N, C-alpha and C positions, 0 to 999 in steps of 0.2 A: 789186671788191676790197675795198671798205670793209666789206662784210659778212662777209667770209671769216674775219677774225680771231676775231670773237665766236662764229662758228660752230664754228670749230676749237677754240677755248677750251671751248665747251659740251660738245663731244665728248670732249675730253680729261678734263673733270671727270667725265663719265658713266664713262669707262673707269677712272678712278681709283677712284670708288666702287665699280664692279664688282669690280675687283681686291681692293679692302679687304673686301668681303663674302665673296668667295671665299676669301681668306686666313683670315677669322675662322671659315668654315665647316670649312675644312680643320683649323683648329687644334682645333675641337671633337672631331675624330676622332683626335687624338694621344693616346695612352695615358699616364696619370700614371706616372711612373717611381718605384718604391719605393726606399727607402734600403737599401743592402746590408746594413748592420748589422741592421735591423729585419727584413729578409727572412731573415737568418741566424737571428736570435732565434725567428721563427716556425717555422722548420724544426726548431730544437732543441726548441721546444715540442711539436710534433708527434711527434718521436721519443721524447719522455718518456712517451708513452701508447701502449697498444695499442688496437685497435678490436674491438668485439664488438656485435653486434646486440643481445644481451641487456642492454647497458649503458643503453639508451634505452628509454622506455616507448612513445614514439610509433610506432605501426605503420609509419608512412611515413619513419622515421628512416634516415638514410644516412651514411656517414663522409665528411663534407665535405673532411677533410685528405687524403683519398686522392688528390685531384687535384693536391696540392702536389708539384711535382717539384724534386728536388734540384738538377739542372743548370740550373734557371732561377733559382736563388736570387739570383745576382748581376745577373740581367737585370731582372726585374720581379715582385714578389709582390703588387702592387696588383690584379692580375687574379685571384688566387686565390679560390676559393670561401669566402665568409664574411668576406673581408677588405675593408675600405673604407679608401682613403687620401684625404688632402686633396688636392684638384686642383692647388693652387698650390705647396705645400711638398713633397708627396710622403709625408708622414709618415702612419703608420698611425693612423687616429683611431677606427676601428670594427672590432671583431671578434665576428662572430656565428657561433658554433659550437653553437648550440642543437640538440638531437637529433642529435648527430654520432657517437654510438656510442663515445665515448671512455671508456676505463677505466684507472684508475691513480690515484696520489696527486699532489696538487697541493701543493707545499711552498714554503717561502720562497727556495729557490735557483732556483726556476723562471725560465727566460728570459722568461717573460710580462712580468715587471716591468721589462724593458728598453724596453717599448713605452710610454714615458713620456708620449706625446702622446695616448693613448687617451681617447676621450670616451664610447664605448659599448662595453660588454663583456657578452656574453650566453654563458654557458656552461651553460644550463639543460638538464635532461634528458640528463644523462650520469651516469657512475658514478665518482666520485672517491674510492672505497675507504674511505669514512668518515674521510678525512683532515680536519684542521682547516683552517678558512679561514684563510690566511696573513695576519698582521697587516701585511704589507708593502703590501698592498692600499691601506691608508689613507695610507701614507707615500709611495709611489712613483707611484700612479696618481690623483693629486690633481684631474686635470682631468675625471674621470668625471662624466657627467650621468646616465648608465643603467648599472646594475650588476644583472644577473640571474643569480643562482646557484641558482635553484629546481630542486627534484626532482633533485638531482645527488649525493645521498648524502654531504653533508658531516656531520660530527659535532663534538661539543665546544662550547665556549664561542664565541660570536660576538665577535670581538675589538673592543675598545673603540675601536680605531683607524678603524673603519668610520665613526665619527662625524666624522673629519677630512676626509671627502669632502664638503665643504660645498657644491659645485655639483650635488650630486645632485638630480634631479627624479623619478627612479624607483630604487627599491630593492626587489628581490624575492629574498628568502632563503627562501622557503617550503620545507619539508621534503617528502619523498616522501609523496604522497598515496594514500589508498585512498578510491575514490569513495563519498561520502555516509556514510562510517562514522567514528566517533570514533577517535581514535588511542589505542591501548591501551599506555600508559607501563608498566604493571605487568608486561605480558608481553613487553616489548620491551627488549633489553639496554641499559642506560644508556650503554654506549660508543658506541651508534649514534644517539643522540639529539643534535639540534642545539639548543643552549640559549642563552639570552639573559637576563642578570641585569636585575633592575629599574634598577639604576644605568646600565647601558649602554644600556638602551632609553630612559631619560630623556635621556642624552647625545645619542642619535641624533636624537630629536625636538628637542631644544634647539638643536643645532648645525646640522642640516639644514634651514635656513630656507626653502629652495626646494623642499622635497620635496612632490610632488603625489601619487605613487603609492608606498605603503608595503604590501609584502605580506609577512606573517610567518606564514602558515598552517602549523600543526603545529610550529611552533618552541616549544621548552619553556620557557615564561617562568614559570609557577607563581608569580604575585604579583599584586598589585593593578595596575591601569592608572594610570600617572602623570597627575595632574591637567594636567600641562603640555601634554598633547595638546590641550586646549581652546584653546591659543594657536596651534596650527598652521594659520594661516589660509590657507596655499597648498594644504593637503591636499585632494586630489579623491577619493582612494580609499584605504580603510583596510581590509585583510584580516587578521583574527586568528582564523581558524578553528582549533579544537582546540589552544589554547595553554596550557590549564590555568589560566586567569585566574580570580581570585576577588575578592571585595570588591565594592564598589559601583562600577558604571560611571560615569565622570564625564559628567553630564548635559550639560555645556557643549559636548561634542563634537557633539550634535545640532544645535547652533546655528552651527557652522562655516559661513562664507558660501559656500564652494566645494565642500563635501563633497557627492559625487555617490553614493558607494558606501560602505557600511558593512556589514561581514560579520563577525559574532561567533559563528557557528554552533559548537556542541559545546564550550562553556565552561560546564558544568553548575553550577559554583560561583559564577558571575558573576552578581551581582544588578543590578537597575536598574529603571527605569521611563521610559515615554515622556513627554516634556514636550509642551506645547501646540506644535504645528508652525506655522511661518510659511508664508504663501502664496508667499513668494519663495525658499524652500528649493529647492535644485537636485536633491534626491535622485532617483536613478534606480533604486537597488538598496538594499533594506534587509532584512537577514537576521539575526535574533536566535534562530533555531531552537535548540532544546535548550540554552537557558540558564535561569537562574532569574529572568528578568525577570518582574515582576508588576504588579499594579494595573490601572487602566482603560487600554483603548486610547481615546485621545481622538478625538472626532468630527473634530478638525481634521486627522487623518491623511488625511482625504478631500480636503484642500487641496493635497496634493503632486502637482501636475498632471503632473510629469514622471516619476513613478514607473512603472517597468516591471517590477520584481521585488520581491515582498513575501513573506517567509516567517516566520511567527509560530508554527510548529509546536512543540509540546512545551515550552511556556513555562507560566507561572502567571497569565496575564491572566484578568481577570474583570470583570463577570458576563457580558458579552455582547460580540458583534461589532457595531461601528457600522455602520449601513446606509450611511453616508457613504462607505464603501469603494466603492460603486457609482459614485462620481464619478471613480474613477481610470481613465479611459477608455484610458490608454496602457498599462495594465497587461497583460503577457503572461504572467507567472508568479505564481501565488498558492497558498500552502500555508497552511492554518489547522488542519492536523491536530492532534488532542488539545487543542483549544482549551480545552475545559472541565476536563478532568482527565486527565493523562497518568500517574497512578498505577496504573490499572487495567492488568492484564496480559492475556495471550493470550485467555482464555476469559471475561473478566469484564465484558463490555459489558452483560449482564443485570443486574449489580449496581448500575448507576448510580442515583443518587437523583433524576435527572431523569425526567420523563415521556417526554423526547425532544423534539427540535426538529422541528416539521413542515417538510417540504421546502420548502413555499411560503414559510416566513418567511425563506428565502435567496433569494427572487425577485431581489433587487438584483444578485446575481451575473450574471444574465442581461444586464446592461448593459455587462459588461465583454467586449465582443465581439472584442477582440484576444488574448484568452487562448489560449495554447497548451498550458499546464499548469495543472491545477486538482487540489488535494489537500484533501479534506474528510474523511479518515479519522478515526474515533473522535470524530466530533462530534455523535453521537447523532441524526442524521438519521433520521427515521421517516416511514412512509407511502409512497405510490407512488414510483416512480422520479421523481427532481426534473425538473419540466418546464422549468425555467430553462435546463437544459443544451442544449435544443434551439436556443437562440439563439447558442451558442458554436461557430459554424461553422469557427473556426480551430484548434479543440481537437485536440491531438495525444495529450496524456497526461491521463488522467482517473482520478483515485483516490478512490473512494468506500467504501473497505474499512472493515470493523468498525463497521457502523452497524445500522439496523433497517429497511432499505428492503424493502418488499414488493412483491408483484405480478410482472408480467411485465417482461422486458427490452423496452423499447418499439421498435417497428418504426422509428420515426423516427431512431432512433440511426444508421440507414444514411445519414442526411443529413450526418453529420459526416464527410465523405469524407477528411478529413486524419487521422483518428483512428489512432493507431499502437498505443496502450497503454491499453485498458480494464482497470481493476484494480478489481474489485468483490467480492472475497472477504469471507466472514464477514458476510453479510446473510441476508435471507430471500426471495431472489428465487425465483420459482415458475414452474411450467409448462415448456414446451420452449423451447430457444434458438431464437429466431425465424430463419426462413430468410433474412430481410433482414440479418441479422447478417454473413452471408458475402459481401455485397456490399462490405464495407469492405475494398477490395483493399490498403490500406496497412498493414494490421494486422501488427505484429511481435511484440507481447506481449500475451497474454490471460490474465487470471486470474479465473475465475468459481468458484474452489473454495469449499467450505463454505457452500453456499447450500441451497435446496430445489428445484433444478431437476430435471425429470423427463424420461422419454421415452428413446428410442434415439437415439444419436448415431453417424451414419456418419463416421468419422474422416477419410475421403477428402474430405469437405466442407471440412475445415480445410487439407487438403494443396492445395487450390486457391489458398490464400493464399500466393503465392509468397515473401513477405517475412517470413513467420512464423518466428520462431526460439524463442519461448517460449509454451507451452500448459500451463495448469493447469485441471483439471476435477475435481479430487479432492473427495470427500465431498459428493456430492449424491445424487440418486436417479437417476442416469444409468446406462444400459447402453451402453457404448462398443463399437461393432462395427468391426473392423479387417479389411479385405480382405487376402487373402494375397498379392495381385500388386501391391502398392503401392510396392515398393522404388524403382523408377526414378523416381517422380513425388513421393515424400515430401520434404518440406523437411528440411533438415539442422538438426534441433532443437539448441539449446544447453540447454534445460530442458524437460522433459516430466514431468507430474505427472498420473497417472491413478489415484491412490488410491480405492478403493472404487467402481470402475467396472465391476464385474461381469467382469473379465478372467479367462480361463482359461489363458491361454499368454502367453509373452513376445512383445512386438511385434517380428515379424521384420523389419519395414522398418528397424529400428535397426542391423541387422548390418553396415552399411558406414558408419555415422555417426561420423566421427573428431572432430567438433566438440562432442559431447554432454558438458555439464558437470554437470547435475543430472538425476537419474532417480528418480522416485517411483512405484512400482507396489504400495505397501502396500495392505493390507486388500482383497485380491482373492481369487480362488480359483486361483491358479497353482500347478500340480503339477509334480513332477519335479525336475530339476536345472537349476542356473544355467548356460546355455549357454556354450560356450568362445568363441563369436563375440563375446560382450559384452566380453571384455577384449582380444580381437584388435583391435576397432575403437575401444574407448574406453580403452585402457590408458594413453595419454598425457593424455587430456583430462578424465576424470571426476573430479569433486571430491565429489559427494554422490550417495549410493546408498541408497535405502530400499526394502527388499524385505520388510519385516516383515508379520506377519499374513497369511501365505499357507500353502501346504502344501508348501514346498520341502524337498527331502531332502539336497541337497548340491551340490557344484560338479562339472561335467563335468571329469573328469581331475584332481580334488582338488588344487589347488595348495597347497604348504606355506606359501608367501609369497603374499598377495594380489597380483595382477598390475597393479593400478591404481597408478601411480607417484606421482600427485599427490592421491590420495584423502584428504579431510578428514573426511567424515562416512560412517559405515557403520552402517545399521540393518537387522538380520536377525532380530529378536526374533519369537517366537511363530510359528515354523515347525517342521519335523520334521528339522532338520539334526543330523547326527551326526559321530562322528569327533573328531580333534583340532582345537582352536581354530586357525583360520587366522591367520597372522601378518600384521598390517597393515604398510603402508609407513610410513616415518619421517614422513611428512607428516600423519599421522592425527591428528585432534583429538577425535573423537566415535566411540567404539566401543562398540556396543551389540548384544548377542546373547542376551537373556534367553528363557526359555521355550522351550528347544530340548533336545536330547539329547546335547550336546557331552560327551565323556569325556576322560580323561587330566588333565594338569596345566596350569599356566600357565607358559609359556616365560619365562625370565629376559630374553629379547629385548624383552619388554614394557617392561621398565626403560629401554630406550634410546630410548622415544618421548617426547622431551622437550617436545613441543607438545600431547600427550595431556591433556585435561581431563575427559573422561567415559569411564569404563570400567564397563560394566555386563554382568556375566556371571552374573547371578542366575537361579535355577531352571533348572539344568542338572544334569548328573551328573558334574561335575568333581571331581577329587580330588587328593591329594598335598599336599605343603607349598607354601606361597606363597613366591615369591622375596622375601628380605628387603628388597630394594631397591624393591619395589612401592610406588608412592604417593610416592616421594621427589621427584619432579619438582615444581618450583615452580609449574607450570602446573595441576597437578591440582586439580579442584573436586569431582568426584563419583566415589566408589568404591563400587560396589555388587556384593558377591559372594554375597548371601544365598542360602540353600537349596541349597547344595552339599554336598560331603563333604570339604572342605578340613580338614587336620589339622596339628598342630604349633603352632609359635609364630606370633603375629601379626607382621607385618612391623614392624620397629622403627626405620624410617628415614623415617616420615611427618613432613613439616614439620621436617626436621633443623636448619635454619638459623633457624627462626622466621619466614621470609618466604614460607611456602606459602600457596596459595589454596584449600585443602581446606575444602569447606563441608559435605559429606555423606559419612558413611561408614557402610555397612550390611553387616556381616559375619555377620549373625544366621543361625540354623539351619544351622550347620556343626558341626565337631568340633574347633574351635581349643582350644588349651590354654596354659598358661603364664599370664603376667600381661599387663595392658594395657601397651602401650609408652609409657614416659614421654616420649617425644619428641612425643607428641600434645598435651602442655601448650603446645607452641609453635604450634599451630594456631589462630591468633587469629581466623580467620574461620569456624571450625567452628560450624554450627548444628545439626546432626542427627547423632547418634552411637547406633548400634544394634549391640550385640554380644550381643543376647539368644539364648538357646537354643544355648549352646556348652559347653565344659568348662573355662572360665577359672577359675583358682583365684588369687584375690587379695584384698586388703582394699579397703575403699571408696576410690575414687579421688578424694580431696578435693583433690588437685592439678589436677584439672579445673576447680575453682571459679573459677580466674582468667580462664577463657575469657570474653570479654565478650559474645559473642552467641549462646552455646549456648542452645538452647531445648529440645532434645529428647535425653534421656538414657535409653536402654533397655538394661538390664543383666540382665533377667530370666532365670531359668532357667540359672544357671551355678553355680559353686562359690565365690562371693564369701562372705567369712566376717569375723568379729570385730565390734567394736563400731564405730559410725560416729563417735561423739565430738562434739566441738564445732568449728565453722569457725574457722580461724585469724583471720579478720576479720569484719566485719559486712557485707561486700560480695562474699561468695562466690556463685557462681551467679546473678549479677545478672538474667539473663533467662531462667532455667530455667522452663519452662511444663509440660513433660511429663516425668515421671520414673517409671521402672519398675524396681524392685529386687526384684520377686517371685521366689519359688522360689529362694532362696539360703540361705546359713547365718548371716545376720546375727543378732546377739544383744544382749542388754542392753536398755536403755531405748529408746523411739522417739526418733529424733534431733530433738527439739523445737527445738533452736537452729537447725538447718538449715531445718527446716519454717517456723519463724518468720521466716526471712530470704528466703523466695521472693517477693520483691516482685512478680514477674509474676503471681501467683495472688491478690494482695491486692485487686485492684479489678476490677470488671466492664468489659468493653471495648465500646465502641460499634463495632459491626460494620461501620459504614460508613467508619471511620477507618483500617482496616487491610486488607491484601490478604486474600483468602479462603483460600488455600492455601499451604503451603510449596512454593516453586516457584523454580527457577533459570533465569534468562533468559540464554541463551548465544548469542554471535555464532560462527558457524561459517563459516570460509573467507571471512571479511570481508563476506559478503553475506547469509547465511541466518540468521534469527533463530529459535532453537530453544528451546522452553520445556519444562523437564525437571521432572516432578512427583515429590515424595518420597512413597513408599509406606510402610506400616507395619502391623503386627499387634499388637493390644492385646486384653486381656480386660477387659470391663466390662459391667455390667448383666447378669452371669450368662452371657455369651456371648463367643465370639470375634468381635471387630470387625476386619475387613479394610479398611483404608483404602488405595484406590488412589492417592488424593491426600489428604495429611495436612492437616487443618483448621488454619489459622494461629490460630484463636481457642481451640482446645481446651487446656483446663487439667486435667491428670490426675496423680493419685498413686496408685501401687500398691506397697505394702509387704508384700503378702500371702505367706503360706507361708514365714515366716522364724521366728526364735526371739525376737522381740521380747517384752518383758515390761514390767510396770508400767502406769500409767495412761495413758489417752489425754490428751495435753496439751490444755488448754482453748484454747491459742493457735492451734490449728488453725482455730477459728472465725474468725480474722482473714483467712483466705484466701477472700474473698468471691467471687472470680472462679472458683473450683474447680467443675468439672463432674463428675468421677468420683473417688470416694475408696475405695480397697480396703485394709482393714487385717485381712482375715480370715486365719485359720489361724495364729494366733500364741498367746501366752499372756498377753494383756493382761487386766488386772483393773480393778476400780472401776467407777464409773458412766459411762454415756455422757454426755459433757459437753453441757449445754444450749446452750453456745456453737456447737454445730453447726447450730443453728437460724439462725444468721446466714449460712450458706452459701446465699445466695439463688439461686445459679445451679446448684446441685447437681442432677444428674440421676441419679446412682447412688451408693449408699452400701452398702457390704458390710463388716459387723462380725461376720460369722459365725465359728464355731469358735474362740472365745476363752473367757475366764472372766469375762465382764462381768456385773455384778450391778446391782440397783436397777431403776428403772423406766425405760421409754423416754419421754424428754422430750416433753412434749405440744406444745411449740412447734415440733417437727419438722413437724407439720401444715402449717405455714406455707410449707414448701418446695414451691412450686407446680409446679416442673419435675420433681420427684422421680419418676422412672419405675421405679425399682428400689430396694428395701430389704430387706436381708437380715441379720437378727440371729440365725438359728438357731444351735443348739449353743452356748448360753451359760448363764447363771444368772440370767436377767432375771426379773423378777416385776412384778405389778400389771396394770392395764388397758392394752390396746392403744389408742393414740389413734385417734379417728375423724375423718372428714371429709377433703375434698380428695383427694389421691392415696392417702391410707392406706385408703380404702374400695375400692381397686382391688387391693391386694396379697393374695396367697393364703396359705393356712395354712402351706405348706412353708416359707416364708420366716420363720416363727416357731418352728418345731418344735425340740424339745430344750431348751425353757425351760418347766420344770413349773410355774413360778409365774405365768406369763402367763395371761391371761383376756380374754375378750371376742371379738367378731368379728375375724377370720374362723374362730377356734377354737371348738370346741365347748364349752369350759369357760366357764361364765358367771362374771362378777365378782359378788362380794357386794354385795348391795344393788341389783342390776340385774335386771330382768325380761325382758331382751331374750333372744331365742332365735333359734337358726338351725337351720332344718330341713335334712335330708340331701337331696341331689339324688336325683331319682327315676331308676330304671334307665333309663327312656326318654331322660332328659337326658344319661345317660352314653354312649349310643350315638352315635358320631361318624359322620354321613353324610359322603360326599365333599364335598357342598356346604358342610356345617358347617366341615370342616377348611379349605377354601379361604378361607372368611370368617375363620375364626379366625387363619389364617396372614397375612391383611391386617391384622387387629388387631395382631398381633405386630409387624409391620413399622412400624406407625404408633405403637403404644403403647410398645414396648420400645426400639426404636431411634430413635424420634422424639425431638425436643427441640430446644432452641435451637441447639446446636452439634452434639452427637454424632450425631444422626440426620439432620440436614439436609445431608449430604454425599452429592452424586451418585457413583455408582460404588462406594460402600462396600457390602460383602456380609457376610452372616452364615455362620458354619461350618454346613455341612451336618449335622454330627454333633449339632447342637442342635436338629434339626428335630422329632424326636419329643418332646423335652422342651418345646419351645414349644407344640405342639398340645396336649399333656396339660396343661400348666399354664395357658396363656392361653385355651384352649378353656373351661375350667370358669370362669374369670373372666368370659368374654364371656357365657356362659349366665346367670351369676348377675346381671350387670348388666341383661340383658334381663328377667329375672324380676322385679327390683325395678321 
């Protein structure tokens, strides 16, 4: 009995412990009950919005509030989707409604502000209808430690009251993002921009002393970054992409002890430099791409042992990349594109002053075996395909575009089994695509365009790549063969580019592809009509369509309005299309249909295209009067209507408010009348203006002299008249480099004051310091970079010069065929950068000024058909680039200079000057025993071979030169061929005879 009590006591204790454990387990399953007033507030919040799938960007978004039931309001809201309550008090402390498809405005009367115990609030990826962020956030929700309002379409000023939330550790106010593209504030309504003043930014950093995560991507800051950021010692991540930042970046931020992420991408006016880095720095991500950071990249960057992401693309770092980057063995993302020079544009790789970087000099990259993304575009890699890539077995995205890589695509590339995106365009890769390439079964994105690949490609080989969505093979030497029975097995391409692939018909396998966004079939031999199935299947999806340079005759069932509802770019140029212009959808940004047979007029509906910034209707048979509203959109950049039969007045609403983006206007070779529209004085971004060959009757447009960037002004062959007079200031036409006023009715003296103020022509230009051609780089549909060249026709060197791409370095003055009188002003000799000068067919008198000998870059000088007298200045012999010199039909006398280029000019260029003597004329000069024999009849007989040789000489001698003839793609008028053969054939034979 003595032992019974302790044993009973022991069992009793065990039972008690068991019951207590059971009780605690049961209590853990008891739901926290929410407070009725907060549940009611949540329900009111739900009812203040509608839900729409389009309100969220996340493809997996769903309306979380749909599960909130009214009848359960008084019972329990803590179980609702997205709601978190404190287990002890029942108060709502967390509300996560990210990607919940909410649409509507959030205002200060919202019931949200009754949830005063909130600690975490996430409303990201919804659409709050561009309402302002309520200031009550800072007054009523002071317990917040996390606030995420990113990508939710707020606008206006971020309230200063946000800085009252002193407990915040995470603040994300990033605006709606477009992947990898800079935010275009110029073309985006200011009423839809989220803004933050410098003062409010300073307050946020100063007061939020616990802040660890600060995300302000695409918030419109437009100022310098406050130095106080260098004191934010708690900061772990700072995201400031596309904020419009300027000034110098505070270098102290790099030394913050806890900073792991710094993202400054797309702040092009932000300057800065890298300091020496500490080994203790915790950096994991460093992104300064597309900023104006410069200087050396220190070797100590290789000490950032935790770095996983590094993007230095499109900055101004120099002179080389330190090989110590090879020490960053944790690196998974590396972009060094455009490291040496990002000023070169689309076709300018050949211009670089480097001899190129041999691929093997990048061998350190092969040490970074964790890389999944590598971008070395525009780094002047040359030689065989870089062998270091073979080590990168984790590689998924490989960008080697715009380099000088030669040889074959290596077969070992098949060892990179994780590769999804080989991006190799604009290199010199050769031979056939290796069959091993098709073993990469994870390929999703292939771009091999603009190389030198050859052979026949069976497209069904690519169809075996089941994940493939983007395929670009354009502009090689490939012949792409498409089997007709591939519809069932073909992938659903999002982008397909088969330009210049010897296609003869539309790819039938696309007829049920409803996902196609981009289609480029240009430069093929496709005949007939654009099939109806193309818009049946792609009517909703297609954004980009390029069918230019084929033999298309029209659309099947000719739609009046194009059926692609979301189309942004349309290229149909150089076909055989006829009929009325098809009207594009409101989404169109780029509409180009030159070199066709379109007839009729331009519909006024084109004025409704508010996003249109390129309209090219040149070289058609269009007629009628132009809508006066054409070109009035603030988005317009390029308006090209040349070589049609438009008549009537020029549209007078271009740049009506002074805020237009118009850069290029070409309405030449039409029948336009009246005066130049004075509204063009507001086009402050205008570079290129061509109204040549019309019937315009007006005085000299001196009012265009205020345009700051105007470089080309072509008004030739019109009815301009009167005196030009003097400029109002000394700063008129500050950048004018090409001016053509020929074939008009201008009178009185040459405009010496204007000519003397043309600063652009006063100095020679280093060709390596500026771009090669006039070119507009355009972003279409937020992802496609399109480069648009400016074309023009001028007369120089006695011939018509057709420029498919206008040289940016060209300096040109043509005042010929007017009624100018008086002497040639000696101040023209100050225009030392001038390449072509034409003052012919006026009534100029006096001597040829010797100061013309100062025009060291001059390639063509035409003073013919005037009343000039005196001798030809001997110092013109020093013009070593002079390829054309015409002084015929004047009253000149004395000896013709000898030596250099003057020994190549033929007698026709001196005829009509009875007082001239010396070679190449028959007339001898007094005191000279030189003579010139007549060519024999045998020499006058042109064989076919001689003509071919002589034509070659013409191309080199007449159109060659430092600038004028060194332009690829420029052509000579065919009507001058006989003159060329006759004139330069004689010169060629004389040269050989001597």
